[in-house]
VEXDOTOR-930449 format. One line per 8 residues: their letters; for each residue x, y, z of N, C-alpha, C. Coordinates in steps of 0.1 Angstrom, whole numbers. Atoms other than C-alpha are relative to their C-alpha. Layout:
BEGIN
a> X Y Z X Y Z X Y Z | ...
//
This chain:
BEGIN
xxxxxxxx> 8 -9 0 2 -2 -1 6 14 0 | -12 -9 -3 29 24 9 6 2 -13 | -9 -4 12 45 19 -25 -11 6 -9 | 8 -6 5 11 27 -41 -3 14 0 | 2 -12 -5 8 58 -21 10 9 -8 | -15 -6 7 46 66 -32 -3 4 -15 | 1 -1 14 35 62 -68 -11 11 -5 | 10 -9 2 4 83 -66 6 16 6
xxxxxxxx> -6 -10 -5 24 110 -46 9 5 -14 | -9 -3 12 52 110 -74 -8 6 -10 | 9 -4 10 25 115 -100 -7 12 1 | 7 -11 -1 8 140 -86 7 14 0 | -8 -11 -2 35 163 -78 8 4 -14 | -7 -1 13 52 157 -114 -12 8 -8 | 9 -8 8 18 169 -128 -1 12 4 | 1 -14 -4 18 199 -108 12 9 -7
xxxxxxxx> -12 -7 4 54 208 -116 -1 2 -17 | 1 0 14 46 202 -154 -13 10 -6 | 11 -7 7 10 217 -158 0 16 8 | 5 -12 -5 9 246 -132 14 11 1 | -11 -10 -6 46 259 -121 6 7 -15 | -6 -8 15 59 267 -160 -8 14 -3 | 13 -11 3 25 289 -164 3 10 11 | -5 -10 -11 31 307 -130 14 3 -4
xxxxxxxx> -14 -6 2 69 311 -140 -2 9 -12 | 4 -6 13 56 326 -173 -6 16 4 | 9 -7 -6 34 347 -153 8 16 7 | -12 -8 -8 63 359 -130 9 6 -7 | -8 -8 9 85 366 -160 -7 11 -5 | 6 -12 5 60 390 -176 2 9 13 | -2 -8 -11 56 404 -141 12 8 3 | -14 -6 -4 92 413 -133 6 6 -9
xxxxxxxx> -5 -6 13 99 424 -166 -7 13 -2 | 9 -13 -1 71 449 -166 2 11 16 | -3 -6 -12 82 459 -130 14 9 -4 | -14 -6 1 119 465 -139 5 5 -15 | -3 -7 13 114 478 -176 5 13 2 | -5 -13 -4 121 512 -160 17 2 1 | -12 0 -1 155 503 -154 8 -1 -12 | -8 2 13 164 496 -190 -3 12 -6
xxxxxxxx> 2 -11 6 146 527 -201 5 13 5 | -9 -10 -9 164 551 -177 11 2 -8 | -14 -2 7 200 550 -194 -1 -1 -14 | -2 4 17 187 545 -231 -13 13 -4 | 7 -13 8 168 581 -235 -12 5 9 | 12 -4 -10 139 580 -207 7 13 8 | -4 -13 -12 159 601 -179 3 13 -9 | -4 -13 9 171 624 -207 -12 7 -5
xxxxxxxx> 9 -6 6 139 630 -225 -10 5 12 | 9 -3 -13 119 634 -190 8 10 10 | -10 -10 -11 150 655 -174 -1 -5 11 | 2 6 -15 151 632 -145 15 -2 8 | -14 6 -6 181 631 -120 0 -12 4 | -2 11 -5 195 601 -105 -10 -1 15 | 10 1 -8 173 610 -75 -16 -2 -4 | 18 0 6 140 614 -94 -3 -14 -7
xxxxxxxx> 4 16 9 145 581 -116 -1 -9 11 | 2 10 -12 150 563 -83 -12 2 9 | 13 -2 -5 118 578 -70 -8 -5 -5 | 10 4 7 99 570 -99 1 -15 0 | 0 12 -1 111 533 -96 -4 -3 11 | 5 2 -11 105 532 -62 -14 1 6 | 14 -2 -3 71 546 -58 -11 -9 -3 | 8 10 2 57 518 -75 -6 -9 14
xxxxxxxx> 2 9 -14 60 501 -38 -8 7 5 | 9 -6 -11 39 526 -22 -15 -8 -6 | 12 8 5 9 512 -45 -1 -15 5 | 1 13 -5 17 479 -39 -4 -3 13 | 1 4 -13 22 479 -4 -16 4 6 | 10 -5 -5 -12 499 0 -12 -13 -2 | 13 9 3 -33 469 -15 4 -14 1 | -4 12 -1 -11 439 -10 -6 -9 6
xxxxxxxx> 6 10 -12 -26 424 20 -16 -2 -3 | 15 3 6 -63 430 8 2 -8 -11 | -2 7 10 -53 416 -23 2 -15 0 | -2 16 -4 -42 385 -11 -10 -6 7 | 11 3 -5 -71 382 9 -13 -4 -9 | 12 2 9 -95 386 -20 6 -14 -11 | -3 11 6 -75 360 -37 -4 -13 7 | 1 8 -8 -79 335 -10 -15 -1 1
xxxxxxxx> 13 0 3 -117 345 -13 -6 -5 -10 | 9 0 15 -125 346 -50 7 -11 -5 | -6 7 4 -99 322 -58 12 3 -12 | -12 -2 9 -66 320 -80 -5 8 -13 | 3 0 15 -81 319 -114 -5 14 -4 | 7 -15 7 -102 351 -115 8 9 7 | -6 -8 -5 -80 369 -92 15 6 -6 | -17 1 6 -43 365 -107 -4 6 -14
xxxxxxxx> 4 -3 17 -63 369 -145 -2 18 3 | 1 -13 0 -75 404 -129 12 10 1 | -12 -9 -4 -43 415 -115 10 3 -13 | -10 0 14 -23 408 -150 -6 9 -10 | 5 -8 13 -47 424 -174 -1 17 3 | 0 -15 -9 -49 456 -147 15 5 -2 | -13 -10 1 -13 460 -148 8 1 -13 | -4 -1 14 -7 453 -185 -3 12 -6
xxxxxxxx> 5 -10 4 -31 479 -192 8 15 5 | -3 -13 -5 -16 506 -170 13 0 -6 | -12 0 5 20 495 -180 0 4 -15 | 1 -4 14 10 502 -218 1 14 -1 | -1 -13 0 5 537 -207 12 7 0 | -14 -7 -5 41 543 -199 5 6 -16 | -3 -1 13 43 542 -237 -1 19 -4 | 1 -13 1 29 579 -236 5 10 9
xxxxxxxx> -4 -13 -12 44 596 -205 8 10 -7 | -4 -14 9 54 632 -213 9 5 11 | -6 -8 -9 67 645 -177 1 -12 10 | -3 9 -13 83 632 -145 -11 -1 7 | 10 1 -9 51 638 -128 -10 -11 -2 | 7 11 8 31 615 -151 6 -15 5 | -9 16 -3 58 589 -146 -3 -5 13 | 1 1 -12 56 593 -110 -17 -8 3
xxxxxxxx> 13 6 -2 16 585 -110 -2 -13 -8 | 1 15 6 20 555 -133 7 -9 5 | -9 6 -8 45 541 -113 -7 -6 12 | 10 0 -14 22 544 -83 -11 -10 -5 | 12 6 6 -8 530 -105 5 -13 -2 | -4 15 3 12 498 -115 2 -5 10 | -1 10 -13 21 488 -80 -15 0 3 | 13 4 -7 -16 491 -71 -5 -9 -12
xxxxxxxx> 6 11 8 -24 470 -101 7 -15 2 | -9 11 -1 4 446 -96 -1 -6 15 | -1 6 -15 -3 442 -58 -6 -13 3 | 7 13 -3 -10 408 -46 6 -12 -10 | -3 13 8 4 386 -74 11 -7 4 | -11 6 -4 37 376 -62 -3 -8 10 | 5 4 -7 24 367 -29 -10 -13 0 | 12 7 1 -9 354 -42 7 -10 -10
xxxxxxxx> -6 14 9 13 329 -66 9 -10 12 | -6 9 -12 31 317 -32 -10 -4 8 | 14 5 -10 -1 312 -14 -7 -11 -10 | 5 11 13 -15 294 -49 5 -12 5 | -7 11 -1 14 271 -46 -1 -7 14 | 2 7 -12 10 265 -10 -14 -8 3 | 15 7 1 -28 255 -15 3 -16 -9 | -3 13 7 -12 225 -40 10 -10 5
xxxxxxxx> -10 6 -3 21 217 -28 3 -5 14 | -6 2 -14 28 197 5 17 5 4 | -11 -8 -6 56 211 28 10 -10 -6 | -10 6 4 81 184 19 4 0 -16 | -2 -3 18 80 194 -20 0 14 -1 | 1 -14 4 77 229 -17 12 7 -3 | -12 -9 1 115 241 -16 -1 -5 -17 | -1 2 17 116 221 -54 -7 8 -8
xxxxxxxx> 11 -7 8 84 236 -63 7 15 -1 | -2 -15 0 93 270 -54 14 6 -8 | -13 -1 6 127 267 -70 -1 1 -15 | 4 2 14 114 258 -105 -8 15 -3 | 9 -9 3 87 287 -102 9 15 1 | -7 -9 -1 114 311 -88 12 4 -12 | -13 -1 11 141 307 -120 -6 9 -10 | 5 -12 11 118 330 -140 3 13 6
xxxxxxxx> -5 -13 -5 131 357 -118 16 7 -6 | -11 -4 6 167 358 -131 -1 -1 -14 | 4 2 12 155 344 -164 -6 13 -6 | 6 -10 5 138 374 -167 7 10 -7 | -12 -10 6 170 397 -171 9 -6 -10 | -9 5 10 188 368 -190 -9 2 -14 | 6 1 12 161 369 -217 -5 17 -1 | 7 -13 2 144 401 -208 9 13 -4
xxxxxxxx> -9 -9 5 174 423 -210 6 2 -16 | -1 -2 16 183 415 -247 -12 4 -6 | 14 -5 4 146 418 -255 -3 14 2 | 3 -13 -2 142 449 -241 10 9 -9 | -8 -10 10 173 464 -261 -1 -2 -13 | 7 0 17 160 450 -293 -12 8 -2 | 13 -10 2 127 468 -285 7 18 -1 | -5 -14 -1 147 500 -276 6 2 -13
xxxxxxxx> -6 -2 12 166 495 -308 -8 4 -13 | 11 -3 8 134 498 -328 -5 14 3 | -1 -16 1 138 538 -324 -4 3 -13 | 7 -4 11 113 553 -347 -14 -4 -4 | 14 13 3 88 523 -349 -13 9 5 | 12 -6 -3 53 542 -351 3 14 6 | -5 -15 -6 72 575 -344 2 -1 14 | -2 1 -17 80 566 -308 16 -1 2
xxxxxxxx> -10 4 -7 112 567 -289 4 -16 1 | 1 16 -5 129 533 -285 -3 -5 15 | 1 6 -15 125 532 -247 -16 0 -1 | 11 3 3 88 538 -257 -7 -11 -5 | 0 10 8 87 511 -282 0 -13 11 | -2 8 -9 100 490 -253 -10 -3 9 | 12 3 -7 71 497 -229 -10 -7 -6 | 11 7 7 46 488 -252 5 -16 -3
xxxxxxxx> -5 16 4 65 456 -264 -2 -11 13 | 1 9 -10 65 444 -228 -12 -2 8 | 11 -3 -6 31 454 -218 -10 -10 -6 | 9 9 9 10 436 -244 -1 -13 6 | 2 13 -4 19 400 -233 -9 -1 13 | 8 1 -13 3 409 -197 -12 -3 -3 | 15 -1 4 -30 416 -211 -2 -16 -5 | 5 12 3 -30 385 -230 4 -12 8
xxxxxxxx> -2 11 -9 -16 360 -206 -10 1 13 | 12 0 -9 -41 375 -180 -12 -6 -6 | 10 6 5 -67 366 -202 -3 -17 1 | -1 13 1 -56 330 -209 0 -6 15 | 0 4 -11 -50 328 -171 -12 -5 7 | 16 4 -4 -89 327 -165 -2 -11 -6 | 6 11 8 -95 300 -188 12 -13 4 | -9 8 -1 -64 280 -177 3 -7 13
xxxxxxxx> -6 5 -14 -55 280 -140 -12 -6 9 | 9 6 -7 -75 258 -118 3 6 15 | -5 -6 -14 -78 271 -81 2 -11 10 | -1 11 -7 -78 238 -63 3 -14 -5 | -3 14 3 -69 201 -67 -13 -5 -6 | 13 6 5 -107 193 -71 -3 6 -12 | 5 -8 13 -107 218 -102 6 -5 -11 | -6 2 11 -82 201 -121 -1 -16 -5
xxxxxxxx> 3 17 8 -94 174 -144 13 -7 -5 | -10 10 6 -60 162 -154 7 -8 13 | -5 10 -13 -53 148 -117 -11 -12 0 | 7 13 -2 -67 112 -112 -9 2 14 | 6 -1 -14 -93 107 -84 10 -4 12 | -9 4 -11 -65 91 -64 10 13 5 | -9 -10 -5 -41 119 -69 -8 14 5 | 6 -12 -9 -67 145 -57 -3 -3 13
xxxxxxxx> 2 2 -14 -75 125 -28 15 0 9 | -13 -2 -5 -39 122 -20 5 13 5 | -4 -15 1 -33 161 -25 -9 6 14 | 9 -4 -11 -63 167 -3 1 -2 13 | -3 3 -14 -57 148 27 16 3 5 | -14 -6 -6 -21 156 28 1 16 4 | 6 -17 -4 -31 195 26 -4 3 10 | 6 -2 -11 -55 190 54 7 -4 13
xxxxxxxx> -6 6 -12 -34 170 75 10 12 4 | -9 -10 -2 -7 199 73 -9 11 8 | 5 -11 -4 -31 226 79 -9 -3 16 | 7 3 -14 -46 209 111 13 1 13 | -12 -1 -11 -11 212 129 5 14 -1 | -5 -12 1 -4 249 119 -6 10 9 | 6 -7 -10 -11 277 141 -8 12 -3 | 9 -11 5 -29 304 123 -6 -4 -12
xxxxxxxx> 11 5 11 -56 292 103 -13 7 -2 | 12 -4 -3 -92 298 96 -2 15 -4 | 2 -14 2 -103 333 96 8 7 10 | -7 -10 -9 -78 348 122 10 1 -5 | -13 -10 10 -56 367 98 6 8 7 | -9 -8 -10 -51 391 126 10 -5 7 | -9 8 -11 -32 369 146 12 -2 -8 | -11 2 8 -9 362 118 6 12 1
xxxxxxxx> -5 -14 0 -4 401 115 7 6 11 | -9 -2 -14 7 404 152 11 -10 4 | -10 12 -1 32 374 151 13 5 -1 | -10 -3 3 63 383 157 13 -8 -7 | -11 5 9 79 357 138 -4 4 -16 | 2 -6 15 62 371 107 6 11 -3 | -10 -14 2 79 407 112 14 -6 -2 | -13 2 3 111 391 116 3 -6 -12
xxxxxxxx> -1 4 13 107 372 84 -1 9 -10 | 2 -12 11 98 405 67 12 8 3 | -9 -5 1 128 419 79 13 -4 -7 | -8 4 8 150 393 66 -1 2 -14 | 6 -3 13 130 395 34 5 17 -5 | -2 -18 4 138 435 33 13 -1 -4 | -13 0 4 173 430 31 4 -6 -12 | -3 7 14 173 405 1 -7 11 -12
xxxxxxxx> 7 -7 12 149 426 -19 6 14 -3 | -7 -10 4 169 456 -9 12 -1 -13 | -10 5 9 199 439 -26 -6 -1 -14 | 0 1 14 181 430 -55 -8 11 -10 | 5 -11 6 162 461 -66 12 11 -1 | -11 -8 2 193 480 -60 11 -6 -13 | -5 4 15 209 460 -89 -9 -1 -7 | 12 0 12 178 455 -110 2 16 -5
xxxxxxxx> -1 -12 5 174 490 -113 10 8 -5 | -9 -6 3 205 505 -113 14 -6 -10 | -9 9 12 227 477 -132 2 4 -12 | -2 -4 13 220 491 -166 8 12 2 | -5 -16 0 229 528 -153 16 -3 3 | -12 -1 -4 261 514 -138 9 -7 -10 | -8 4 13 272 496 -171 1 9 -10 | -2 -13 6 263 526 -187 12 8 3
xxxxxxxx> -12 -9 -5 288 543 -167 15 -5 -4 | -12 6 0 316 521 -177 7 9 -10 | -8 -7 10 322 542 -207 10 13 7 | -9 -7 -6 335 571 -186 11 -6 10 | -10 6 -9 350 550 -161 12 -7 -4 | -13 8 5 370 527 -179 3 3 -16 | -4 -5 10 369 544 -213 -5 -12 -13 | 6 10 8 347 515 -228 -14 5 -10
xxxxxxxx> 11 -4 9 322 519 -257 -11 -12 -4 | 11 10 2 288 498 -258 -12 3 -7 | 12 -4 5 261 495 -280 -11 -4 7 | 10 7 -12 224 492 -264 -2 -16 1 | -2 15 -3 226 457 -273 12 -7 8 | -16 4 -8 260 451 -258 -7 2 15 | 5 -2 -14 246 468 -226 -9 -10 5 | 10 8 -3 218 447 -227 5 -14 5
xxxxxxxx> -5 15 0 237 413 -230 7 1 12 | -12 0 -10 262 425 -204 -8 2 12 | 10 -1 -10 233 434 -181 -5 -15 7 | 4 14 -5 221 397 -183 10 -10 4 | -11 11 -6 257 379 -176 -3 -4 14 | 2 5 -13 250 380 -140 -12 -9 6 | 10 8 -3 218 364 -142 -2 -19 -4 | 2 12 7 222 333 -163 8 -11 14
xxxxxxxx> -6 9 -12 248 317 -133 -9 3 13 | 10 0 -7 221 329 -111 -9 -9 2 | 12 6 3 194 309 -125 7 -15 5 | -6 15 -3 219 278 -122 3 0 15 | -3 -2 -13 229 288 -87 -14 -6 10 | 12 2 -5 193 290 -77 -5 -16 -1 | 4 13 1 186 254 -89 8 -8 8 | -9 10 -7 215 237 -72 -2 2 13
xxxxxxxx> 1 -2 -15 212 256 -39 -14 -9 4 | 15 5 -3 174 246 -37 -1 -15 -3 | -2 15 0 184 210 -48 4 -3 12 | -7 6 -11 205 206 -19 -8 4 13 | 9 -3 -10 180 225 4 -15 -11 -2 | 14 10 3 152 201 -12 5 -15 8 | -7 12 -2 175 171 -2 2 -2 17 | -4 4 -14 186 179 33 -12 5 10
xxxxxxxx> 10 -10 -10 154 203 42 6 11 3 | -5 -12 -1 158 239 41 4 3 16 | -8 -6 -11 182 251 67 1 14 5 | -2 -12 1 188 285 82 11 3 -7 | -13 0 8 223 282 67 -2 3 -16 | 0 -6 14 206 281 33 -6 12 -3 | 4 -10 2 194 315 38 12 11 5 | -12 -9 -8 223 329 61 14 2 -10
xxxxxxxx> -13 0 11 254 321 36 -3 7 -13 | 1 -10 12 240 338 5 0 16 6 | -2 -13 -6 232 367 28 14 6 3 | -14 -5 -1 268 370 39 6 2 -12 | -7 -1 13 281 365 4 -5 13 -9 | 5 -11 4 257 391 -7 6 13 4 | -3 -9 -11 266 415 20 16 5 -2 | -12 1 3 304 411 10 1 5 -14
xxxxxxxx> -7 -3 15 304 413 -28 -9 13 -4 | 4 -10 4 280 441 -34 8 14 2 | -10 -6 1 301 468 -23 12 0 -4 | -13 3 8 331 451 -34 2 3 -17 | 2 2 14 318 451 -69 4 14 -8 | -3 -13 8 324 489 -74 15 6 2 | -13 -3 -6 361 487 -61 8 -7 -13 | -10 10 10 372 462 -91 5 11 -11
xxxxxxxx> -9 -8 10 397 477 -118 -6 1 -15 | 3 4 12 379 465 -151 -15 -3 2 | 12 4 0 345 461 -162 -2 -16 3 | 4 16 -1 349 422 -165 1 -4 17 | 0 4 -15 360 421 -127 -14 6 5 | 14 -8 -5 329 443 -120 -13 -8 -3 | 15 8 3 304 421 -134 4 -13 5 | 0 13 -7 321 389 -121 -3 -1 14
xxxxxxxx> 3 -1 -14 318 400 -85 -16 2 1 | 18 -5 -2 280 414 -93 -3 -15 -2 | 7 14 1 275 380 -105 -4 -11 12 | 3 5 -13 284 365 -72 -11 7 8 | 13 -9 -6 258 389 -57 -12 -4 -4 | 14 5 7 232 377 -80 -3 -14 5 | 1 18 -7 239 340 -72 -4 0 14 | 3 -1 -16 237 349 -35 -13 5 2
xxxxxxxx> 15 -4 -2 204 367 -36 -11 -12 -7 | 11 9 6 185 343 -61 2 -15 7 | 1 14 -8 197 311 -42 -7 2 13 | 8 -1 -11 181 325 -10 -12 0 -2 | 17 -1 4 146 336 -24 -5 -11 1 | 11 13 1 129 303 -32 -1 -5 15 | -1 10 -14 141 287 1 -5 7 10 | 8 -10 -9 132 317 22 -14 -3 2
xxxxxxxx> 13 2 -2 96 313 14 -5 -16 4 | 4 11 -7 95 277 29 -2 1 13 | 2 -1 -15 98 289 64 -15 6 2 | 11 -7 -4 65 311 66 -13 -11 -3 | 10 11 -2 44 279 56 2 -11 9 | -1 12 -11 59 260 85 -9 3 12 | 11 -4 -14 34 279 109 -13 9 -6 | 13 -8 6 9 298 88 -7 -8 -10
xxxxxxxx> 7 8 10 -21 283 70 -15 9 -2 | 11 -6 5 -54 295 54 0 15 0 | -2 -14 1 -62 331 60 10 6 7 | -11 -4 -5 -35 333 81 10 1 -5 | -12 -1 7 -10 324 57 -2 11 -11 | -1 -9 13 -26 347 28 3 14 10 | -6 -13 -6 -20 378 56 10 -1 1 | -13 -4 -7 10 368 70 11 -3 -13
xxxxxxxx> -9 0 11 29 359 34 -2 14 -6 | 3 -14 4 12 392 22 9 9 8 | -5 -8 -11 26 410 55 15 0 -6 | -14 2 1 60 396 48 9 6 -14 | -2 -5 15 59 405 9 -3 16 2 | 3 -15 0 47 440 17 10 7 7 | -13 -6 -7 73 450 45 12 -5 -8 | -12 3 6 99 432 24 5 12 -11
xxxxxxxx> 0 -6 13 91 452 -7 2 14 4 | -2 -12 -2 91 484 13 17 5 -4 | -13 -3 3 128 480 4 0 3 -17 | 2 -3 16 115 481 -33 1 15 -2 | -1 -14 1 110 516 -26 14 7 6 | -12 -8 -8 139 526 -3 14 -5 -9 | -11 2 7 166 507 -24 3 11 -10 | -4 -8 9 163 527 -56 2 16 2
xxxxxxxx> -2 -16 -2 156 561 -41 9 2 12 | -14 0 -8 183 557 -14 11 1 -8 | -14 0 7 209 547 -40 1 10 -8 | 0 -12 10 198 573 -64 4 18 6 | -3 -12 -5 198 602 -39 13 -1 7 | -16 1 -6 231 588 -23 9 3 -10 | -9 1 12 247 587 -58 0 17 -1 | -1 -15 5 236 625 -64 8 5 10
xxxxxxxx> -7 -10 -15 250 635 -27 15 -3 -4 | -15 4 -1 285 615 -32 7 1 -13 | -3 0 11 286 616 -68 8 -16 -7 | 0 14 4 292 578 -71 -7 -12 9 | 4 11 -8 279 544 -64 6 -7 14 | -7 3 -9 305 534 -40 -10 -1 17 | 5 2 -13 286 544 -5 -13 -7 -2 | 13 4 1 250 537 -18 1 -18 0
xxxxxxxx> -2 14 1 261 500 -25 7 -5 9 | -4 6 -12 278 496 9 -11 3 7 | 14 1 -10 243 506 25 -8 -13 -8 | 6 9 5 230 479 3 6 -12 7 | -6 10 -7 255 454 17 -3 0 16 | 6 -3 -17 245 468 55 -11 -8 2 | 12 7 -3 211 456 49 0 -15 -2 | -3 14 4 222 422 36 5 -8 12
xxxxxxxx> -7 5 -12 244 417 64 -11 -2 13 | 11 0 -9 211 425 88 -8 -16 -5 | 5 12 1 196 396 71 6 -14 3 | -8 12 -5 225 372 75 -2 -2 16 | 1 -2 -17 224 381 113 -13 -8 5 | 12 5 -2 187 372 113 -2 -13 -4 | 1 13 6 187 342 94 8 -12 9 | -7 9 -8 214 325 117 -4 -2 12
xxxxxxxx> 5 0 -16 199 336 150 -14 -2 1 | 13 2 -2 160 334 143 -4 -9 -8 | 4 9 9 154 309 115 0 -13 8 | -3 10 -7 168 283 138 -13 -5 11 | 12 3 -9 138 285 162 -14 -1 -4 | 15 1 7 110 281 137 1 -19 -1 | 0 15 -1 100 241 132 12 -2 -12 | -6 4 10 123 222 112 -7 -6 -9
xxxxxxxx> 9 5 12 115 207 79 -6 -10 -1 | 10 11 -2 86 184 78 -6 2 15 | 5 -2 -11 79 198 115 -12 9 -1 | 11 -12 0 48 219 123 -1 4 15 | 4 -4 -14 39 240 153 -12 -10 7 | 9 6 -5 18 222 179 -15 4 1 | 15 -6 2 -12 245 180 -10 -5 -8 | 8 -2 10 -43 235 164 -9 9 -4
xxxxxxxx> 8 -11 5 -65 256 143 -9 -6 -5 | 16 1 2 -99 260 132 0 -5 -17 | 0 3 14 -107 242 97 -1 10 -8 | -2 -7 10 -97 258 68 -8 0 -13 | 9 2 12 -121 267 36 7 5 -10 | -7 -6 12 -97 266 7 -6 10 -12 | 6 -8 11 -102 290 -22 -10 -8 -12 | 9 8 9 -130 280 -44 0 10 -12
//
């Protein structure tokens, strides 16, 4: 009987990995590309056309997260109530429409408002996707599945940077500047895939016709068993929001996101500055390809590190070691004496950040479930994403103040060092892999 159950488990997880995770990864790819497209537009004509300083560009990049933060928790609770199919489809179509409007922006003020509205439109997508996967994947398989999903983020730059450069090189198409063509080109797929999501994505295992009755029964039984052992379930989402463990996880996440967006928004600009710093000359496409270099090894590191975490069970050092590496390499990168050495060190930074992130998300699910999970995961992502505003704005402002990126990148390293300290001192207190908290919770009604 155990062998039969093992076969059912293997086939159920395999179907989820092949049927759901690539599609969610495609959604994540489009999401991150739309969010970071401003990083490619800035050094390729937008800052000049809109007359933006580094601080103003950083503010425009970061104000996205004000709108995102305002609606993230309500959006995730709405997903829990209405189901992933409807809510994620609504989010994608909304942000695609707003992103398309960037094609026509004429002033810095208009740019600020559109970035704010884009944050409102995108609110809830990422934590909603994490919550959705937690409703489908038992804990012991979660690290592996999250790694497959998360690999879309570094691949966004590997593929997206050359794609954005190709679109920018279409300067004059329809009478538009190249950076405007780029915004149009990355926005339309969000609307199309959003519509497809409504028809393709099932809300729960019971809605998946591609699962056999035995696979559905195993998934439902396994997930229900896990829910009964977690401490924050049912409708008690307020308890999760008052849980110190949730807030500490948010601080750890803050440091990683600070590094992620400082890198994401300013790396194209830093590469653009190689000409003045080292006397090099690159075309738009060459700058795009150089921007992509750190992210391909990062995707490989993410898979290998997550595979080790899945085999051993995710441990605090799976988060802490990458945080230490990021804290050291981010400020070190700008002291290098050549473009090659600079990109090599930045590659180590990217590997560190992306290796930690998918494994980090296995920790909240160890003690949160149901509406508590919806609220807690959204809070962690919301508070962590405050770094999404702080990183580009502080980086730009300090660069304007000091005249270089050395000091702002040292600040980035400091926040990642904080994440490292908290990872080693706090995460070991949470339930270990396969363990759960002892407090029972009320029955959880899954999204329907």
